[in-house]
N, C-alpha and C positions, 0 to 999 in steps of 0.2 A: 220209704218207711224210716222213722226215727230210729237212730242208733241209741244204745244205752251207755251212759257215762259210768265207768266202774272205777272204784278206788283199787289201785294195784300197788306198785312200788312207790315209796314216798317221793322219789324224784319225778314221778309222773302225776303225783297229786298235788303239785304246787300250782293248783288253780285257784283263782280268786272268785268268790261267790258274791253276787250282788243281786239286785232287784230293779226291774222296770218300775218306776214309780213317778207319779205325777205329783206336782205340789199339792199339799192340802188346801182345801178351800180357804181362801184368805179374804180380808176386807179389801185392801188393795185397790186396783183399778186406776182410774185417773183422779180419783178423789184423795185429798190430803186432809189429815186431821188438824182441827184448828188448835191454837196454843192451849196446852194443858189437858186436851182431849186425848182419849186413847182407847185401845182395843187390845184384849188379850185372849188368846185361845190355847187350850191344852187339848191335844188329841192322840188317838192311838190309831196307827195304821197297820193292817195285818194282811198278809197274803200266804197262800199255799199253792204251790206250783211245781211241776216237773218239766218244764219247757225252757230250754236255754237257746239263745240265737248267737251263734259265734260271729266273730268279726268278718268272716268271709261270706256269711249269709246262711239261710237255712235254719232248720230246727234240730236240736238234739234233745232226746228224752232222757232224763236222769232220775236219780233217786228223788223222792218227795223232798222239797225244799220249803221251809216255812221261815218267815221273818216278821217281826213286830217291831215298830218304831214308835216310841213315845216322844212327842214333840211339843214345843212352845213357839208360838207365833205372836209377835206383838207389834203394835204401832203407837207412837207417841207424838204429840204435836209439839214442836220446839218453838216455832212461830207459825203465824197463820198459813204460810205456804211451805213450811219445811217441817218434815217429820222424821223421826228415827225409826228404824225397823230392826227387828230380830227374828231370825228363823233358826230354831236350835233343836235338833234331834237329840235330846239329852240322854236317851238310852236306846240303844239298838240291839236286838237279839236275832241271831240267824242260826239255823240248825238244820241238820240231816239226821235221818234215822242212824242210830248206832255210832254217832259222833258226839263228843262234847260240844256244846254251843260256843259260838263266838259272840261276845256280848260287851258292851261298854258304852262310853260316851261317843257321840257323833261329832261332826264338824259344824260348828256354829257359824252363821252368816250375820253379819251386822252391816247396815246400810243407811244411807240418807236418800230421802225423796223430795223433790221440789216440784211444786205445782206451777207450771208455765201458764196454763190456761184454767179458768174456773167457769162457773156456770153450767149450762146444759151440755158443754163439750169439754169437760175437764181433761187436761193433759198433764201427766206427770212423767218426769224423768228421774232416774236415780242410779246411784253407784253402791255396791255392796261388795264386802270382802268376806270370803270364806275362809276361816282359819283351820289349819291342820291339827285340831285338837283330838280327833279320833285316831285309832291305831290301824295303820294299814297292814300290819303284820300280826294281826290276830289270827290264830289257828284253832281249828277243831280237830281233836284227835279220836282215832277209833277206841271205842269203849272196850271192845273185846280184843283188838289188837292195836297198841299204841304206835306201831310203825306206820299206820295209815293216817294221813292227815290231809286236811284242805285248809286253804286260807279263807277265813271268814271275818274280813276286816270291818271296822266301824267307821273308817274315814279313808280318804285318798292319799293322804300324806303330802298334799301340796296346797299352796295358796291359790285361790281363785279369785278373780276380779270380775264381777258381773256388772255390765251397763245395760240399763233396761229403760223402756218407755212404755206407757199405757195411755190409750185414749178411750174415754167412756162416753156414753150419751144416755140420758134419760129420755124415754119415749113419750114426750108430751104429757097428756093426762093420764096415759096408762101407767099402772104401777110396774114398770118394766124398765130394763136397761141392757146395754151390751157394752163389751169392752173388747178392744183389740190390743195386743201386746206383742213386743219384739225385745230380744235381748241378745247380747253378745258376751261370751265367757272367754276372758284371757287366762289361759292356763299357764302355770309357771313351773310344772314338774316335768317339762319335756314332752308333754302331751300335746296333740293337735287342738287348736282353739275350736270353740263350738258357737253355734248360733241357735236361737230359739224363736218361735212365733206362735201365736194361738189367739183364741177368741173364747169369750164366755157371753152367754145370754142368761137373763134372770127374769122371773115373773112372780109377783106377789099375789098370794090368795088369802082371802079373808083377814087381811091386815096384819097377819102374824106369821104366815108361812111363805118363805122365799123357795122357789124351785129354780135350779140352775143346771144348764148344760155347758160342758167345757171341752175344748180341743187344744192340745198342745204338741208341738213338734220340736224335737231337739236333733241337731245334725252337726257335721264336722265341716269346718270351713274349707279344708283341703282333704285330699284322700288321706286316711290314717296310715301309719306305718304298720304293716301287717306283722312284721318281725318284732315289734315292740311289746314286751311283756306288761301287762296292765291288769289291774283289779277288775274283774267282771262287774259291770254296773257302775263302776267308779274310774276306770282306767281308760286306756286308749281306744278311740274309735266308738264310743257309746253313741248310739242313735236310736230313736224311737218316736213313735206317735201314740198319743193316748186320747181317748174319748171318755168322758165322764158325766155322770149325773149327780146332783146333790141337792140337799134340802137344809134349810136353816129355820128352826121354829123359835119364835120369841116366847119365853116363858114369863119373864117380867120385863119392864122397860130397859133393864141393863143386862139380863141374863138370857142366853139362847142356847139351844142345843142343836147340833149339826151331824149329818150323816152324809157320806160321799162314797160312790163307787166309780172305779176307773178300770179300763182294760186297754191293752195295746193293740196297735194294727199298723199295717203298712211296713215300712223299712224298720226293722228291728235288728240292732248289731250289739254284740258284746253286752247283752243283758239277758235277765230271766224275765218272763212275762206270765201274767196270769190275772185273775180278778182280784182287785185290791180294794179293801173296805177301810174307811176311816170314819171314826166316831170321835166327837169332841164336844167340848163345852166352851162357850165364849162369853166374856164380860166386857162391856163397853161403857165408857163414861165420858 
């Protein structure tokens, strides 16, 4: 039976609260933007949950936790096989009942992707740097009792260097595709390095509606340090798998509306989990 996480003495409440999350639906894959072409998406991701998965495994039931993340994702072709990318959670807000929220700017990720292969089997590789612009020491305090507080960070306080590869394939005459991807996260804040892998399949209906299914797994390269304090969802030992469904509807030749759902499964460590919903608007030129 799950136990209940209670706010007691402040020294016991130095817990960092985070969220199990999958990346918002992106253009990405093995395709690279042509020179001068681009894609930009503004999205809102929201979740409400009470299930935390500690570093040692299992599930703890806590007070209801909610989080909203407003994000910007973009791609811009620098030359025909090289594009710049941006993934920026420009506003994050996390809250518990009876606590002031933790809110502010998140950690932006800026990268480059190069197309090694083109055609029906495009292969792209990239390197991206995540800057510690967010505040890892943001706290929420008790509204009735200010001596109670929890860490509700907007960033992890470290530089991350992600190396990624994505292989895609268009399925002949069918309006469909699939993508396989993998990545390695070099962490610089004394945390254990991570690796990720996943897949996405998509199918187009009526010439305007894309339906997609996505799976992603994040895990640690070596066993994490159980004694190391870290921000939940951002600190030491974070691991999860997510499964998601998404849709993208073409409103005009350049404008589309998107909606995505994701949930966690399998090995869940140092994260909150729950149903996650993302709604966005994208512009392509």
